[in-house]
C-alpha angles and dihedrals in degrees: 000000000000092000090052092047093047092051094050094048091053089049091051092062090059092246126125112252116260119227092234091055091047091062099039120127126213097276093052088047093057091045092052089053095051091048093054093245092129130049110217119220116243120300115289095021096095092073091046091052091049089055097044113113121258121257094268094047117118087228095069109117112257116174094197091060126067114198117202126180119215125188128182127229116350106193110181098163131091111018097011090050090055093062095048121095094261107039119190124238098288098222115127134189099212124129098245106018119052097170123057089211088070088074086056092052090050093054093045090048089054102041112007138273122327113223094239126225092041126198115262090253095047096097096057092056111153093012089074090065094043090055091052093046095048099035102206117201091223135011127212129189134177100235102202106184140080112247100210149105090227118135096199112102131187103259100202091059124083098207129048126190119199132168123187112248091231086066095061088109088076086065094043090052090070091051097222116190093209134009116210108223099175098106143103099271109049093087096039088119096042137257090307089053091051092049090051091048089054093047093047093050092046092048091053091051093248119145122216141179137200100045136059151142090284139000094274091059097042092053096042121114127238111229111208115182119208103196114235093010118053148298114264118213115199128195126188125207138167126208122228089232096059095077096271107145113231090239089064092067107111117237136190091276105025136061123245146108131305096259125188111211094203139003094234134144088250092054091048090054092048092051093047093048091051090050093045089057090057103033120100129204109279096023123136114221128207124185114200114200129182102204146147132017132311100251136042136063098230115111110220112235089234090061093049094048092047095049091047090048092054092049091043089057086068093230105088124070104177132027107202110194130186143160099097114107090224136041115278135185129324126212137188102203114181089343094305128113125248119183107191096190125006093191126217121315106178120015142143096232094107109132094019112125132209109077106047094137088073091053091224091183088079115101110192119202113210116210108185121195111203131181100253092217099046109020091232117148114257101169140345123207117194112194114197117219130166137209120246121166088351092301131108112245135170113285118240117254090248093056090045089054093045091053090049091055096044091049091051092049095049093041097048093093087059094050088243117152119198118194131191111245125166112309092343148056111246134213110190123195090233090054091060116089 
């Protein structure tokens, strides 16, 4: 550590490092300080220098590279809400479960007791350290719950996710830069539940895309400047085939989500035209889409054509898909990234059987490196985590290897190669045909 600190201190003086300083040990370093050979940076900077990453570390500042983080579904309602400091009324209107606390009992039966009430950052667990290590410029999550005290539930739906507004600090603990709301749970507790969700997020200083008090708000992009690199524009959409009722579509005078009625070429051109009207030169554009079913690795041809159409338009750099409860195929099309299914990230499904062959307890983290001037994919790190006792933990080596194999299988038709590397699975630009 001392050698690293010494080198950085010398560089901070503007002088080239001397070889005798490069090889100093702690004793010589202290003597050099005593004799005035080195000029220390301002008070407090020494500890920061000691903690800076080494030259080969991925956290080193690189203005030519934009690093983005993407997570799949973050479902902090129902069982998760019940272990937080301010649980909602646990009553449910499901066919088989009538009390949200039953999901807590299932998780505890599978993996042991949960220390209720948990701290607001408890659920993120190992993800907090990974964010610190990888240092993304921006973080995006698909927030799939209604944040409300509303008792009105959407009667034609069988599942309803609700988190108490007082538990919003569990979201802010992750410091997401944008929450995607165009999904099939944000209106589980009606239009009033949606409005309370929007108000709660706004009050917490959390930005969101894909839902709003009217169509203009739901369709509006969120602009996120990354100083010295680029502005990132984010749009949120929900596909009609992802369980989003037709009545949830926002209109000119009613709140709702930014719902796509079909994934057609005409729709892709309409979306691209709207983006082109707002996009500025140098902007990086992300399109988030909640689409498709919950299970299965196949990518519907309509999704593939739609994603390709957006990228062919020249105004979209990343297609960020979610809805599946497990990770799906990855494609680099014309140098641009398509995630067809990001999988689940935070859920209360722990202990629920029936789909074990998909290993739905795995929670992949996507760290995407783009060229900040072109939006082209340079590298993708997928860090496998898993949920235990409603907390993200490091995945086992066996699970990581399994995920690598499944992703290679499902991505083979797109000529994408995923390799194991350190704590992550890696897609290199050079490994994409």
